[in-house]
N, CA and C atoms as a LAMMPS dump frame, in Angstrom:
ITEM: TIMESTEP
0
ITEM: NUMBER OF ATOMS
435
ITEM: BOX BOUNDS ff ff ff
-5.0000000000000000e+02 5.0000000000000000e+02
-5.0000000000000000e+02 5.0000000000000000e+02
-5.0000000000000000e+02 5.0000000000000000e+02
ITEM: ATOMS id mol type element x y z
1 1 1 N -437.109 -141.034 -117.565
2 1 2 C -437.717 -141.209 -118.429
3 1 3 C -437.679 -142.593 -119.452
4 2 1 N -438.447 -143.332 -120.225
5 2 2 C -437.976 -144.043 -121.299
6 2 3 C -438.545 -143.947 -122.335
7 3 1 N -437.814 -144.45 -123.663
8 3 2 C -438.211 -144.149 -124.56
9 3 3 C -437.956 -145.459 -125.594
10 4 1 N -438.843 -145.31 -126.647
11 4 2 C -438.787 -146.531 -127.772
12 4 3 C -438.562 -146.064 -129.237
13 5 1 N -437.699 -146.421 -129.484
14 5 2 C -437.43 -146.075 -131.188
15 5 3 C -437.71 -147.305 -131.712
16 6 1 N -438.754 -146.921 -132.704
17 6 2 C -438.908 -147.589 -134.029
18 6 3 C -437.98 -147.596 -134.971
19 7 1 N -437.575 -148.732 -135.411
20 7 2 C -436.144 -148.807 -136.535
21 7 3 C -436.778 -149.257 -137.762
22 8 1 N -436.428 -149.179 -138.868
23 8 2 C -436.774 -149.73 -140.202
24 8 3 C -435.74 -151.203 -139.993
25 9 1 N -436.817 -152.149 -140.18
26 9 2 C -436.161 -153.662 -140.123
27 9 3 C -435.039 -154.059 -140.995
28 10 1 N -435.264 -153.851 -142.171
29 10 2 C -434.272 -154.014 -143.378
30 10 3 C -432.982 -152.795 -143.409
31 11 1 N -432.903 -152.228 -142.264
32 11 2 C -431.697 -151.785 -142.087
33 11 3 C -430.707 -152.284 -140.881
34 12 1 N -431.323 -153.322 -140.621
35 12 2 C -430.841 -154.03 -139.564
36 12 3 C -430.146 -153.128 -138.578
37 13 1 N -430.52 -152.195 -137.809
38 13 2 C -429.995 -151.109 -136.933
39 13 3 C -429.831 -151.938 -135.54
40 14 1 N -430.73 -152.752 -135.218
41 14 2 C -430.553 -153.169 -133.778
42 14 3 C -429.493 -153.953 -133.711
43 15 1 N -429.326 -154.94 -134.768
44 15 2 C -428.256 -155.714 -134.697
45 15 3 C -426.778 -154.913 -134.687
46 16 1 N -427.047 -153.88 -135.487
47 16 2 C -425.384 -152.683 -135.201
48 16 3 C -425.455 -152.536 -133.957
49 17 1 N -426.38 -151.599 -133.287
50 17 2 C -426.165 -151.643 -131.922
51 17 3 C -425.986 -152.458 -130.96
52 18 1 N -426.513 -153.504 -130.956
53 18 2 C -426.191 -154.727 -129.956
54 18 3 C -424.672 -155.302 -130.061
55 19 1 N -424.153 -154.834 -131.623
56 19 2 C -422.797 -155.634 -131.607
57 19 3 C -421.951 -154.405 -131.728
58 20 1 N -422.411 -153.065 -131.449
59 20 2 C -421.383 -152.053 -130.822
60 20 3 C -420.9 -151.203 -131.939
61 21 1 N -421.537 -151.366 -133.328
62 21 2 C -421.15 -151.178 -134.257
63 21 3 C -421.776 -149.805 -134.811
64 22 1 N -423.114 -149.35 -134.199
65 22 2 C -423.752 -148.108 -134.166
66 22 3 C -424.003 -147.878 -132.585
67 23 1 N -423.27 -146.727 -132.334
68 23 2 C -423.156 -146.075 -130.852
69 23 3 C -424.11 -145.141 -130.797
70 24 1 N -424.688 -144.573 -131.662
71 24 2 C -425.395 -143.194 -132.066
72 24 3 C -426.51 -143.609 -132.655
73 25 1 N -427.806 -143.441 -132.193
74 25 2 C -429.015 -143.224 -132.797
75 25 3 C -429.157 -141.712 -133.197
76 26 1 N -429.642 -141.77 -134.885
77 26 2 C -429.949 -140.272 -134.881
78 26 3 C -431.322 -140.1 -135.325
79 27 1 N -432.022 -138.822 -135.245
80 27 2 C -433.377 -138.706 -135.587
81 27 3 C -433.349 -137.202 -136.541
82 28 1 N -433.762 -137.356 -137.633
83 28 2 C -433.738 -136.075 -138.431
84 28 3 C -435.309 -135.806 -138.716
85 29 1 N -435.205 -134.573 -138.628
86 29 2 C -436.755 -133.811 -138.461
87 29 3 C -436.961 -132.533 -139.58
88 30 1 N -438.258 -132.319 -139.877
89 30 2 C -438.456 -130.729 -140.434
90 30 3 C -438.827 -130.137 -139.533
91 31 1 N -439.625 -130.807 -138.411
92 31 2 C -440.273 -129.914 -137.255
93 31 3 C -439.732 -130.455 -135.827
94 32 1 N -440.209 -130.029 -134.816
95 32 2 C -439.301 -130.405 -133.46
96 32 3 C -440.439 -131.225 -133.068
97 33 1 N -440.101 -132.489 -133.018
98 33 2 C -440.834 -133.661 -132.574
99 33 3 C -440.104 -134.391 -131.724
100 34 1 N -440.954 -135.448 -130.95
101 34 2 C -440.258 -136.266 -129.937
102 34 3 C -439.055 -137.037 -130.627
103 35 1 N -437.663 -137.436 -130.071
104 35 2 C -437.354 -136.809 -128.777
105 35 3 C -436.922 -135.424 -128.462
106 36 1 N -437.382 -134.671 -129.548
107 36 2 C -436.693 -133.222 -129.205
108 36 3 C -436.751 -133.084 -127.553
109 37 1 N -435.869 -132.144 -127.361
110 37 2 C -436.256 -131.755 -125.66
111 37 3 C -436.719 -132.627 -124.859
112 38 1 N -436.808 -134.099 -125.06
113 38 2 C -437.471 -134.959 -123.934
114 38 3 C -436.632 -136.023 -123.623
115 39 1 N -435.142 -136.101 -124.109
116 39 2 C -434.64 -137.109 -123.733
117 39 3 C -433.035 -136.592 -123.169
118 40 1 N -432.473 -137.118 -122.001
119 40 2 C -431.403 -136.82 -121.624
120 40 3 C -430.507 -138.009 -121.215
121 41 1 N -429.151 -137.568 -120.633
122 41 2 C -428.232 -138.585 -120.255
123 41 3 C -428.675 -139.341 -119.176
124 42 1 N -428.362 -140.704 -119.176
125 42 2 C -429.079 -141.711 -118.025
126 42 3 C -430.604 -142.195 -118.284
127 43 1 N -431.164 -141.848 -119.421
128 43 2 C -432.244 -142.446 -119.737
129 43 3 C -432.41 -143.591 -120.208
130 44 1 N -433.336 -144.484 -120.284
131 44 2 C -433.093 -145.617 -121.55
132 44 3 C -433.728 -145.575 -122.638
133 45 1 N -433.064 -146.258 -123.655
134 45 2 C -434.063 -146.422 -125.295
135 45 3 C -434.29 -147.765 -125.278
136 46 1 N -435.301 -147.809 -125.504
137 46 2 C -435.799 -149.414 -126.065
138 46 3 C -436.198 -149.715 -127.303
139 47 1 N -435.444 -150.607 -128.099
140 47 2 C -435.412 -150.701 -129.411
141 47 3 C -436.47 -151.516 -130.169
142 48 1 N -437.145 -151.325 -131.181
143 48 2 C -437.977 -152.278 -131.613
144 48 3 C -437.891 -152.139 -133.414
145 49 1 N -437.951 -153.279 -133.845
146 49 2 C -438.117 -153.097 -135.355
147 49 3 C -439.735 -152.895 -135.594
148 50 1 N -439.96 -151.927 -136.598
149 50 2 C -441.315 -151.871 -136.746
150 50 3 C -442.007 -153.126 -137.34
151 51 1 N -443.186 -153.05 -136.95
152 51 2 C -444.184 -154.548 -137.012
153 51 3 C -443.605 -155.841 -136.231
154 52 1 N -442.391 -155.426 -135.123
155 52 2 C -441.765 -156.63 -134.158
156 52 3 C -441.917 -155.785 -132.826
157 53 1 N -441.817 -156.734 -131.877
158 53 2 C -441.814 -156.525 -130.465
159 53 3 C -440.303 -155.7 -129.975
160 54 1 N -440.48 -155.109 -128.847
161 54 2 C -439.507 -154.36 -128.455
162 54 3 C -438.595 -155.512 -128.212
163 55 1 N -437.009 -155.49 -128.814
164 55 2 C -436.123 -156.566 -128.33
165 55 3 C -434.497 -155.989 -127.92
166 56 1 N -434.395 -154.834 -127.493
167 56 2 C -433.203 -154.34 -127.45
168 56 3 C -433.347 -153.155 -126.416
169 57 1 N -432.623 -152.938 -125.334
170 57 2 C -432.351 -151.331 -124.901
171 57 3 C -430.939 -151.352 -124.684
172 58 1 N -430.872 -149.89 -124.449
173 58 2 C -429.509 -149.08 -124.17
174 58 3 C -429.599 -147.968 -123.382
175 59 1 N -428.755 -147.637 -122.877
176 59 2 C -428.615 -146.418 -121.88
177 59 3 C -428.178 -144.929 -122.596
178 60 1 N -428.703 -144.056 -122.437
179 60 2 C -428.144 -142.759 -122.907
180 60 3 C -427.136 -141.97 -122.376
181 61 1 N -425.868 -142.137 -123.333
182 61 2 C -424.691 -141.455 -122.294
183 61 3 C -424.625 -139.921 -122.681
184 62 1 N -425.174 -139.396 -123.747
185 62 2 C -425.225 -137.766 -124.26
186 62 3 C -426.254 -137.75 -125.062
187 63 1 N -426.317 -136.587 -125.388
188 63 2 C -427.372 -136.07 -126.438
189 63 3 C -427.055 -134.717 -126.696
190 64 1 N -426.879 -134.856 -128.298
191 64 2 C -426.756 -133.591 -129.06
192 64 3 C -428.228 -133.136 -129.884
193 65 1 N -428.089 -132.239 -129.89
194 65 2 C -429.239 -131.669 -130.638
195 65 3 C -428.914 -130.391 -131.615
196 66 1 N -429.228 -130.65 -133.014
197 66 2 C -429.02 -129.387 -134.074
198 66 3 C -430.024 -128.77 -134.687
199 67 1 N -430.123 -127.548 -134.896
200 67 2 C -431.104 -127.065 -135.455
201 67 3 C -430.713 -125.83 -136.752
202 68 1 N -431.967 -125.72 -137.182
203 68 2 C -431.413 -124.5 -138.838
204 68 3 C -430.625 -125.417 -139.37
205 69 1 N -430.706 -126.456 -139.525
206 69 2 C -429.943 -127.316 -140.629
207 69 3 C -429.879 -126.785 -142.213
208 70 1 N -428.925 -126.974 -142.947
209 70 2 C -428.545 -126.547 -144.315
210 70 3 C -427.883 -127.909 -144.679
211 71 1 N -427.74 -127.99 -146.038
212 71 2 C -426.862 -129.192 -146.788
213 71 3 C -425.466 -129.246 -145.973
214 72 1 N -424.744 -128.119 -146.017
215 72 2 C -423.48 -127.957 -145.202
216 72 3 C -423.461 -128.607 -143.878
217 73 1 N -424.417 -128.1 -143.3
218 73 2 C -424.504 -128.533 -141.555
219 73 3 C -424.788 -130.132 -141.569
220 74 1 N -425.757 -130.533 -142.462
221 74 2 C -426.095 -131.727 -142.485
222 74 3 C -424.736 -132.804 -142.858
223 75 1 N -424.213 -132.293 -144.018
224 75 2 C -423.087 -133.136 -144.277
225 75 3 C -421.865 -133.183 -143.332
226 76 1 N -421.807 -132.068 -142.802
227 76 2 C -420.823 -131.867 -141.72
228 76 3 C -421.189 -132.899 -140.116
229 77 1 N -422.492 -133.134 -139.907
230 77 2 C -422.812 -134.134 -138.917
231 77 3 C -422.43 -135.409 -139.391
232 78 1 N -423.006 -135.936 -140.792
233 78 2 C -422.744 -137.067 -141.24
234 78 3 C -421.552 -137.47 -141.561
235 79 1 N -420.354 -136.356 -141.971
236 79 2 C -419.175 -136.93 -141.833
237 79 3 C -418.741 -137.105 -140.769
238 80 1 N -418.877 -136.12 -139.524
239 80 2 C -418.046 -136.431 -137.992
240 80 3 C -418.235 -137.287 -137.698
241 81 1 N -419.755 -138.268 -137.67
242 81 2 C -420.167 -139.364 -136.702
243 81 3 C -420.391 -140.347 -137.412
244 82 1 N -420.176 -140.393 -139.025
245 82 2 C -420.484 -141.546 -139.981
246 82 3 C -420.317 -143.15 -139.149
247 83 1 N -419.153 -143.374 -138.704
248 83 2 C -418.705 -144.629 -138.133
249 83 3 C -419.62 -144.791 -136.959
250 84 1 N -419.751 -144.048 -136.366
251 84 2 C -420.76 -144.123 -134.871
252 84 3 C -421.948 -144.357 -135.049
253 85 1 N -422.575 -144.135 -136.383
254 85 2 C -423.903 -143.915 -136.817
255 85 3 C -424.079 -145.334 -137.385
256 86 1 N -422.977 -145.935 -138.01
257 86 2 C -423.318 -147.383 -138.726
258 86 3 C -423.436 -147.083 -139.931
259 87 1 N -423.096 -145.51 -140.557
260 87 2 C -423.645 -144.99 -141.687
261 87 3 C -422.114 -145.302 -142.739
262 88 1 N -422.533 -146.108 -143.927
263 88 2 C -420.982 -146.506 -144.761
264 88 3 C -421.384 -145.753 -146.16
265 89 1 N -422.502 -145.28 -146.359
266 89 2 C -422.939 -144.639 -147.435
267 89 3 C -423.323 -143.228 -147.241
268 90 1 N -422.664 -142.226 -147.025
269 90 2 C -422.859 -140.622 -146.604
270 90 3 C -423.469 -139.923 -147.786
271 91 1 N -423.261 -139.958 -149.035
272 91 2 C -424.031 -139.532 -150.392
273 91 3 C -425.616 -139.835 -150.089
274 92 1 N -425.708 -141.069 -150.112
275 92 2 C -427.089 -141.511 -149.677
276 92 3 C -427.693 -141.243 -148.707
277 93 1 N -427.181 -140.869 -147.323
278 93 2 C -427.849 -140.183 -146.213
279 93 3 C -427.888 -138.803 -146.478
280 94 1 N -426.842 -138.419 -147.034
281 94 2 C -426.685 -136.865 -147.378
282 94 3 C -428.369 -136.527 -148.177
283 95 1 N -428.84 -137.244 -149.033
284 95 2 C -429.551 -136.865 -150.059
285 95 3 C -431.001 -136.941 -149.253
286 96 1 N -430.796 -138.282 -148.41
287 96 2 C -432.234 -138.391 -147.649
288 96 3 C -432.781 -137.088 -146.695
289 97 1 N -431.303 -136.626 -146.014
290 97 2 C -431.586 -135.464 -144.849
291 97 3 C -431.111 -134.309 -145.385
292 98 1 N -431.255 -134.031 -146.473
293 98 2 C -430.778 -132.783 -146.916
294 98 3 C -431.588 -131.298 -146.703
295 99 1 N -432.671 -131.814 -146.375
296 99 2 C -433.881 -130.78 -146.244
297 99 3 C -434.466 -130.832 -144.976
298 100 1 N -433.878 -131.645 -144.083
299 100 2 C -434.342 -131.63 -142.912
300 100 3 C -433.766 -130.667 -141.979
301 101 1 N -434.349 -130.225 -140.929
302 101 2 C -434.36 -128.669 -140.286
303 101 3 C -433.635 -129.139 -138.837
304 102 1 N -433.799 -130.282 -138.268
305 102 2 C -433.466 -130.63 -136.831
306 102 3 C -432.849 -132.304 -136.844
307 103 1 N -431.699 -132.149 -136.173
308 103 2 C -431.133 -133.648 -135.807
309 103 3 C -431.039 -134.113 -134.389
310 104 1 N -431.236 -134.908 -133.764
311 104 2 C -430.707 -135.269 -132.481
312 104 3 C -429.86 -136.384 -132.695
313 105 1 N -428.92 -136.254 -132.166
314 105 2 C -427.88 -137.529 -132.067
315 105 3 C -427.786 -138.051 -130.369
316 106 1 N -428.311 -139.381 -130.168
317 106 2 C -428.516 -140.185 -129.083
318 106 3 C -427.264 -141.27 -128.805
319 107 1 N -426.402 -140.66 -128.227
320 107 2 C -425.262 -141.123 -127.805
321 107 3 C -425.843 -142.916 -127.095
322 108 1 N -425.202 -144.156 -127.293
323 108 2 C -425.796 -145.036 -126.683
324 108 3 C -424.611 -145.762 -125.905
325 109 1 N -425.185 -146.49 -124.726
326 109 2 C -424.035 -147.308 -123.939
327 109 3 C -424.842 -148.174 -123.626
328 110 1 N -424.049 -149.715 -123.264
329 110 2 C -424.444 -150.636 -122.458
330 110 3 C -425.647 -151.528 -123.409
331 111 1 N -425.574 -151.531 -124.361
332 111 2 C -426.521 -151.815 -125.029
333 111 3 C -426.768 -153.692 -124.927
334 112 1 N -428.079 -154.134 -124.663
335 112 2 C -428.354 -155.335 -124.65
336 112 3 C -429.742 -155.98 -125.29
337 113 1 N -429.659 -157.166 -125.471
338 113 2 C -430.786 -157.79 -125.939
339 113 3 C -431.46 -157.981 -124.883
340 114 1 N -432.92 -157.91 -124.807
341 114 2 C -433.784 -158.08 -123.721
342 114 3 C -434.8 -159.139 -124.113
343 115 1 N -435.748 -159.812 -123.197
344 115 2 C -436.765 -160.662 -123.497
345 115 3 C -437.957 -159.632 -124.213
346 116 1 N -437.936 -159.847 -125.652
347 116 2 C -439.129 -159.298 -126.286
348 116 3 C -440.502 -159.166 -125.65
349 117 1 N -441.124 -157.709 -125.829
350 117 2 C -442.276 -157.678 -125.389
351 117 3 C -443.029 -156.616 -126.497
352 118 1 N -444.548 -156.908 -126.698
353 118 2 C -445.015 -155.838 -126.847
354 118 3 C -445.329 -154.397 -126.599
355 119 1 N -445.593 -153.535 -127.317
356 119 2 C -446.23 -152.041 -126.779
357 119 3 C -447.34 -152.005 -127.259
358 120 1 N -448.221 -150.95 -126.476
359 120 2 C -449.708 -150.168 -127.033
360 120 3 C -449.462 -148.999 -127.49
361 121 1 N -449.377 -148.797 -128.862
362 121 2 C -449.196 -147.102 -129.041
363 121 3 C -450.441 -146.353 -129.23
364 122 1 N -451.493 -147.164 -128.607
365 122 2 C -452.775 -146.253 -128.712
366 122 3 C -452.248 -145.03 -127.853
367 123 1 N -452.663 -143.991 -129.054
368 123 2 C -452.628 -142.701 -128.317
369 123 3 C -451.435 -141.945 -128.636
370 124 1 N -450.274 -142.408 -129.411
371 124 2 C -449.427 -141.904 -129.823
372 124 3 C -449.142 -141.934 -131.712
373 125 1 N -450.709 -142.542 -132.092
374 125 2 C -450.209 -142.344 -133.555
375 125 3 C -449.54 -144.006 -134.415
376 126 1 N -450.207 -144.535 -134.925
377 126 2 C -449.696 -145.786 -135.828
378 126 3 C -448.433 -145.296 -136.263
379 127 1 N -448.057 -144.143 -136.806
380 127 2 C -446.998 -143.941 -137.497
381 127 3 C -445.966 -142.987 -137.059
382 128 1 N -446.065 -143.079 -135.246
383 128 2 C -444.894 -142.823 -134.654
384 128 3 C -443.745 -143.706 -134.822
385 129 1 N -442.449 -142.98 -134.621
386 129 2 C -441.393 -143.507 -134.652
387 129 3 C -440.475 -143.575 -133.494
388 130 1 N -440.713 -142.855 -132.613
389 130 2 C -440.227 -142.607 -131.3
390 130 3 C -441.339 -142.116 -130.263
391 131 1 N -441.384 -142.805 -129.359
392 131 2 C -442.409 -142.772 -128.069
393 131 3 C -441.464 -142.441 -126.783
394 132 1 N -442.113 -141.486 -125.853
395 132 2 C -441.198 -141.072 -124.643
396 132 3 C -442.595 -141.097 -123.592
397 133 1 N -442.261 -142.063 -122.833
398 133 2 C -442.883 -142.007 -121.42
399 133 3 C -442.468 -142.197 -120.286
400 134 1 N -442.918 -141.923 -119.045
401 134 2 C -442.543 -141.762 -117.898
402 134 3 C -441.699 -143.153 -117.527
403 135 1 N -442.812 -144.188 -117.971
404 135 2 C -442.64 -145.607 -117.383
405 135 3 C -443.07 -146.653 -118.47
406 136 1 N -442.08 -147.68 -119.068
407 136 2 C -442.16 -148.22 -120.185
408 136 3 C -443.49 -149.155 -119.711
409 137 1 N -443.684 -149.368 -118.293
410 137 2 C -444.577 -150.596 -118.317
411 137 3 C -446.222 -149.657 -118.479
412 138 1 N -446.356 -148.721 -118.383
413 138 2 C -447.413 -147.778 -119.084
414 138 3 C -448.021 -148.535 -120.594
415 139 1 N -446.842 -148.797 -121.348
416 139 2 C -447.507 -149.098 -122.706
417 139 3 C -447.087 -150.428 -122.878
418 140 1 N -446.362 -151.425 -122.323
419 140 2 C -446.003 -152.886 -122.462
420 140 3 C -447.199 -153.37 -122.156
421 141 1 N -447.509 -154.152 -123.397
422 141 2 C -448.504 -155.347 -123.506
423 141 3 C -448.254 -156.518 -122.647
424 142 1 N -448.999 -156.94 -121.73
425 142 2 C -448.668 -157.983 -120.948
426 142 3 C -449.404 -159.244 -121.807
427 143 1 N -448.673 -160.542 -121.549
428 143 2 C -449.119 -161.67 -122.074
429 143 3 C -448.23 -161.828 -123.563
430 144 1 N -448.759 -162.62 -124.331
431 144 2 C -447.991 -162.783 -125.517
432 144 3 C -447.734 -161.87 -126.458
433 145 1 N -446.71 -161.908 -127.293
434 145 2 C -446.226 -160.451 -127.756
435 145 3 C -446.613 -160.591 -129.568
């Protein structure tokens, strides 16, 4: 299975992944949506900034899922994994995630920059922040990016 994680460009998270300062990608949700129960060790995550082509990839080394979150559980996750998440302002993220009920931690290894390519998000919703497909070539745009 291949996954595409769409990142907030201003946070420069792809740069942190490529430099090794961010080794866990987290997703925080109010309901169970992708990649909940769709991602596992050995799969590949491709990364793209919103409005930009896919530019990096990494292998999944481990996945942790947390449910029934509350403020304390959110804080415990953030404190325990802050360095690996590339988080340096825990109170800011605690405020951002305090009402979320689900968290997925995707542990990454072997990150690498790749030749950029576009994707076709048709059928996945324009606001999708995570897409899971059997084969990346199914949504890879051919030609120019």
